[in-house]
C-alpha positions as CSV (number, residue, x, y, z in Angstrom):
1,M,8.8,-6.4,23.1
2,G,9.4,-10.1,22.2
3,I,12.3,-12.2,23.6
4,V,13.4,-15.3,21.8
5,S,16.0,-17.8,23.1
6,F,18.0,-20.5,21.3
7,A,20.3,-23.2,22.4
8,H,23.1,-23.8,19.9
9,T,24.0,-27.5,19.4
10,G,26.0,-27.5,16.2
11,K,29.4,-26.3,15.0
12,D,30.8,-22.9,15.6
13,I,28.9,-20.3,13.5
14,R,28.8,-16.5,13.3
15,L,26.2,-14.9,15.5
16,D,24.5,-12.9,12.7
17,I,24.3,-15.9,10.4
18,F,22.9,-18.1,13.1
19,L,20.1,-15.5,14.0
20,T,19.3,-14.9,10.3
21,A,18.7,-18.7,9.9
22,N,16.6,-18.9,13.0
23,L,14.5,-15.8,12.8
24,P,12.4,-16.1,9.6
25,G,11.1,-12.7,8.4
26,K,14.1,-10.8,9.8
27,T,16.7,-9.5,7.4
28,R,20.4,-9.9,8.2
29,S,20.8,-6.1,8.2
30,F,18.1,-5.8,10.8
31,I,19.7,-8.5,13.0
32,K,23.1,-6.8,12.7
33,K,21.6,-3.5,13.8
34,Q,20.0,-5.3,16.8
35,I,23.3,-6.9,17.7
36,L,25.2,-3.6,17.5
37,S,22.6,-1.9,19.7
38,G,22.9,-4.5,22.5
39,G,19.8,-6.5,21.8
40,V,21.5,-9.9,21.8
41,E,22.9,-11.8,24.8
42,I,25.0,-15.0,24.9
43,N,24.8,-16.9,28.1
44,G,23.4,-13.8,29.8
45,V,26.1,-11.4,28.6
46,V,25.4,-8.7,25.9
47,V,27.4,-9.4,22.7
48,N,27.5,-6.6,20.2
49,K,29.8,-8.2,17.6
50,P,27.9,-9.6,14.6
51,S,30.9,-11.9,13.7
52,Y,31.1,-13.4,17.2
53,A,31.6,-17.2,16.9
54,I,28.9,-19.1,18.8
55,K,30.1,-22.4,20.2
56,E,28.1,-25.5,21.0
57,G,26.1,-25.2,24.2
58,C,25.7,-21.4,24.0
59,L,22.3,-19.9,24.9
60,I,21.5,-17.0,22.6
61,T,18.8,-14.5,23.6
62,F,17.4,-12.1,21.0
63,K,15.3,-9.1,22.2
64,E,13.1,-7.6,19.5
65,P,12.6,-3.9,20.0
66,E,9.2,-2.2,20.2
67,I,8.3,-0.1,17.3
68,I,8.9,3.5,18.3
69,K,5.8,5.4,17.2
70,S,7.2,8.9,17.8
71,G,4.1,9.9,19.8
72,I,1.7,8.4,17.3
73,E,-1.7,7.7,19.0
74,F,-4.1,4.9,18.3
75,F,-7.1,5.9,16.3
76,D,-10.0,3.6,17.1
77,Y,-11.7,3.1,13.8
78,D,-13.7,0.1,12.4
79,I,-11.7,-1.0,9.4
80,E,-12.0,-4.2,7.4
81,I,-9.0,-6.5,7.5
82,I,-9.2,-8.5,4.3
83,Y,-6.2,-10.8,5.0
84,E,-3.6,-11.4,7.7
85,D,-0.9,-13.9,8.4
86,E,2.5,-13.7,10.2
87,Y,4.1,-11.9,7.2
88,I,1.5,-9.6,5.7
89,A,-1.9,-8.1,6.1
90,A,-4.3,-6.4,3.7
91,V,-6.9,-3.8,4.7
92,N,-9.8,-2.0,2.9
93,K,-8.8,1.7,3.4
94,P,-11.9,4.0,3.7
95,A,-12.0,7.2,1.7
96,G,-11.1,10.2,3.7
97,I,-8.3,8.5,5.6
98,A,-4.7,9.4,4.8
99,A,-2.2,6.5,4.6
100,H,0.2,7.9,7.2
101,P,0.8,10.9,9.4
102,G,1.9,14.1,7.7
103,K,1.8,17.8,7.9
104,G,-1.5,18.9,9.6
105,N,-2.7,15.4,10.4
106,Y,-0.9,13.2,12.9
107,N,-3.8,11.4,14.5
108,N,-6.5,10.2,12.1
109,T,-4.5,8.2,9.5
110,L,-4.3,4.5,8.5
111,V,-1.1,4.1,10.6
112,N,-2.9,5.4,13.7
113,I,-5.6,2.7,13.0
114,L,-3.1,-0.1,12.3
115,I,-1.0,0.3,15.5
116,G,-4.0,-0.9,17.5
117,K,-5.3,-3.5,15.1
118,I,-2.2,-5.3,13.7
119,S,0.9,-6.4,15.6
120,N,4.5,-6.5,14.5
121,L,4.5,-3.9,11.7
122,S,7.7,-3.5,9.7
123,G,9.9,-0.5,10.6
124,I,11.5,0.2,7.2
125,G,9.1,3.0,6.5
126,G,10.3,4.9,9.5
127,V,8.7,5.7,12.9
128,E,5.7,7.4,11.3
129,R,5.0,4.8,8.6
130,P,5.3,1.4,10.2
131,G,4.0,-1.3,7.9
132,I,3.3,1.0,5.0
133,V,4.7,-0.3,1.7
134,H,2.6,1.6,-0.8
135,R,-0.1,4.2,-0.5
136,L,-3.5,5.4,-1.8
137,D,-4.6,9.0,-2.0
138,K,-6.6,10.2,1.0
139,D,-10.0,10.2,-0.9
140,T,-9.3,6.9,-2.8
141,S,-10.7,3.9,-1.1
142,G,-9.6,0.3,-1.3
143,I,-7.0,-2.4,-0.7
144,M,-3.6,-1.7,0.8
145,L,-1.0,-4.3,1.6
146,I,0.7,-4.0,5.0
147,A,4.1,-5.5,5.8
148,K,4.4,-7.2,9.2
149,N,8.2,-7.5,9.1
150,D,11.2,-6.1,7.2
151,F,11.6,-9.2,5.1
152,S,8.0,-8.8,3.8
153,H,8.5,-5.1,3.3
154,N,11.5,-5.6,1.1
155,A,9.9,-8.4,-0.9
156,I,6.7,-6.4,-1.5
157,S,8.5,-3.2,-2.4
158,S,10.6,-5.2,-4.9
159,S,7.5,-6.7,-6.4
160,F,5.8,-3.3,-6.8
161,K,9.0,-1.9,-8.3
162,N,9.3,-4.8,-10.8
163,R,5.7,-4.6,-11.8
164,E,5.0,-8.1,-10.5
165,I,1.8,-7.0,-8.6
166,K,-1.3,-6.7,-10.7
167,K,-3.5,-3.8,-9.6
168,T,-7.1,-3.3,-10.6
169,Y,-9.1,-0.2,-9.7
170,L,-12.7,0.9,-10.3
171,A,-13.3,4.4,-11.5
172,V,-16.4,6.3,-12.4
173,T,-15.9,9.0,-15.0
174,Y,-18.0,11.8,-16.3
175,G,-20.0,11.2,-19.6
176,N,-20.9,8.2,-21.6
177,I,-17.6,6.9,-23.0
178,S,-17.9,4.9,-26.2
179,Q,-14.4,3.6,-26.2
180,E,-14.4,0.0,-24.9
181,S,-10.8,-0.2,-23.9
182,G,-7.6,1.8,-24.2
183,C,-4.1,2.5,-22.9
184,I,-2.8,5.9,-21.7
185,E,1.0,6.4,-21.8
186,G,3.2,9.3,-21.1
187,F,5.6,10.9,-18.7
188,I,4.2,12.1,-15.5
189,K,5.7,15.1,-13.7
190,R,4.8,17.9,-11.2
191,D,2.6,20.6,-12.7
192,P,4.7,23.7,-12.8
193,K,1.7,25.8,-11.9
194,S,0.6,23.8,-8.9
195,R,2.7,22.1,-6.2
196,V,-0.1,19.6,-5.5
197,K,-1.0,18.5,-9.1
198,M,0.7,16.3,-11.6
199,E,0.6,16.4,-15.4
200,I,1.3,14.1,-18.3
201,D,3.6,15.0,-21.1
202,K,4.2,13.0,-24.3
203,E,7.9,14.1,-24.2
204,E,10.4,12.7,-21.8
205,G,11.0,14.7,-18.7
206,G,9.0,12.9,-16.1
207,K,8.5,9.3,-15.0
208,Y,7.1,7.0,-17.6
209,C,3.6,5.7,-16.8
210,V,1.2,3.2,-18.4
211,T,-2.5,3.0,-17.5
212,R,-4.9,0.5,-19.2
213,F,-8.6,0.7,-18.9
214,E,-11.8,-1.3,-19.9
215,K,-15.3,0.0,-20.0
216,V,-17.7,-1.9,-17.6
217,K,-20.9,-0.1,-18.2
218,S,-22.6,3.3,-18.8
219,V,-24.3,4.8,-15.9
220,R,-27.6,6.7,-16.4
221,G,-26.1,8.4,-19.5
222,A,-24.1,10.7,-17.3
223,A,-21.2,8.6,-16.3
224,T,-19.1,5.5,-17.2
225,L,-17.8,2.8,-14.9
226,L,-14.3,1.7,-15.8
227,K,-11.9,-1.0,-14.7
228,V,-8.4,0.5,-14.6
229,M,-5.2,-1.4,-14.6
230,P,-2.1,0.8,-13.9
231,E,1.1,-1.0,-14.9
232,T,3.2,1.6,-13.1
233,G,2.7,3.3,-9.8
234,R,3.1,7.0,-10.0
235,T,1.7,9.8,-7.9
236,H,-1.9,10.5,-8.9
237,Q,-1.4,8.3,-12.0
238,I,-4.9,7.1,-12.6
239,R,-6.5,10.4,-11.8
240,V,-4.3,12.5,-14.0
241,S,-4.2,10.0,-16.8
242,L,-8.0,9.8,-17.1
243,F,-8.2,13.6,-16.8
244,E,-5.7,14.1,-19.7
245,K,-7.6,11.6,-21.8
246,G,-10.7,13.7,-21.3
247,Y,-12.4,11.3,-18.9
248,P,-12.1,13.1,-15.5
249,I,-13.2,11.1,-12.4
250,V,-16.5,12.0,-10.9
251,G,-16.0,14.0,-7.7
252,D,-12.3,14.6,-8.2
253,K,-11.8,18.1,-6.8
254,L,-8.2,18.4,-8.0
255,Y,-8.4,17.0,-11.6
256,K,-11.6,18.4,-12.9
257,R,-13.0,20.3,-15.9
258,K,-15.7,22.8,-15.0
259,D,-17.4,22.5,-18.4
260,I,-17.8,18.8,-17.9
261,S,-18.9,18.9,-14.3
262,D,-21.4,21.7,-15.1
263,K,-22.8,19.5,-17.9
264,Y,-23.5,16.7,-15.6
265,K,-24.9,18.5,-12.5
266,S,-27.0,15.4,-11.7
267,L,-23.7,14.0,-10.2
268,N,-23.2,16.8,-7.8
269,F,-24.3,14.5,-4.9
270,V,-20.9,12.8,-5.1
271,K,-18.6,14.1,-2.4
272,R,-15.3,12.4,-3.2
273,Q,-13.4,11.0,-6.2
274,M,-15.0,7.8,-7.4
275,L,-11.8,5.7,-7.4
276,H,-11.5,2.4,-5.6
277,A,-8.5,0.1,-5.4
278,Y,-10.5,-3.1,-6.0
279,M,-8.1,-6.0,-6.4
280,L,-4.4,-7.1,-6.0
281,E,-2.8,-10.2,-7.5
282,F,0.6,-11.1,-6.2
283,R,3.0,-13.8,-5.0
284,H,3.2,-14.2,-1.2
285,P,6.7,-13.0,0.0
286,A,7.4,-16.1,2.0
287,T,5.5,-19.0,0.3
288,N,5.5,-17.7,-3.3
289,K,1.9,-18.8,-3.5
290,K,-0.4,-16.7,-5.8
291,I,-2.7,-14.5,-3.7
292,V,-5.8,-12.7,-5.1
293,L,-7.4,-10.2,-2.8
294,K,-10.5,-8.0,-3.3
295,A,-11.7,-5.0,-1.4
296,K,-15.5,-4.6,-1.0
297,V,-16.8,-1.7,-3.0
298,P,-17.9,1.1,-0.6
299,E,-21.5,2.1,-0.4
300,D,-20.9,5.6,-1.8
301,M,-19.9,3.9,-5.2
302,L,-22.6,1.3,-5.4
303,W,-24.9,3.6,-7.3
304,A,-22.6,3.3,-10.3
305,F,-23.2,-0.5,-10.4
306,G,-26.9,-0.5,-9.8
307,S,-26.4,-3.5,-7.7
308,D,-25.4,-4.5,-4.1
309,N,-23.1,-7.1,-5.7
310,P,-20.6,-5.4,-7.9
311,D,-18.8,-8.6,-8.7
312,I,-21.6,-9.6,-11.1
313,L,-20.3,-7.0,-13.5
314,L,-16.6,-7.7,-13.3
């Protein structure tokens, strides 16, 4: 737990306003909560009134709470940290790793890895999701942004919501697709026949989604490598969109067509869905500087490129 002290030398000012100005990355609501919970002292005495007027010469001590991890244990796993500063981090999530603890898996998730690798994770996501702003499906690999404080969490969440973050995925689909580019639109909703699947309907009734794609190359006449740019961020959006278009992702066990997978049995060696979150382009929450980050393509997808350097095709 961090402890920070300040000596006030100016005019009288509200305690919460003073701390908000002097603690970059901390929201006023977070600071108010800490004041009310007894985490702030003035001249050695706990003050739990956000509107308390600080006078010149006062010594203010702010105690930052430890993130309560609700029994979450550290999972020692070698993960690539693509970027890190005092506000955010970005990691290359491996396939097979869930984003956060959930029913049936409380120990081997990205959160369990992060608590031992990255300090000062934001707490907005709750005690079981520190730092998690967005997610990837368990068997999807690739880049994930991590918030290191509540200010960054709010800013990144807002950027995702307002479609200000450009996302680029790589997907390998069954068959030799002749279409060079396209856009899949519709309304995504829960499949009434399955509690774990989604479906896309052309009629309103779900959440609107837009998925653009470009063909990168044909792969051995049996598959196609696509660059996919989702403009919205819905559950299973890319997987279900390509499936509905007739381009199911190789290795996807949930969205699959038996007739297509049977036709291309040479791809049976693939053990997970060939979907990788490759690149994010966004504005830094604190500096507003444009950031472009890429996640190295995992080895189990390199066969689709025919090269150890996938960037030469993109």
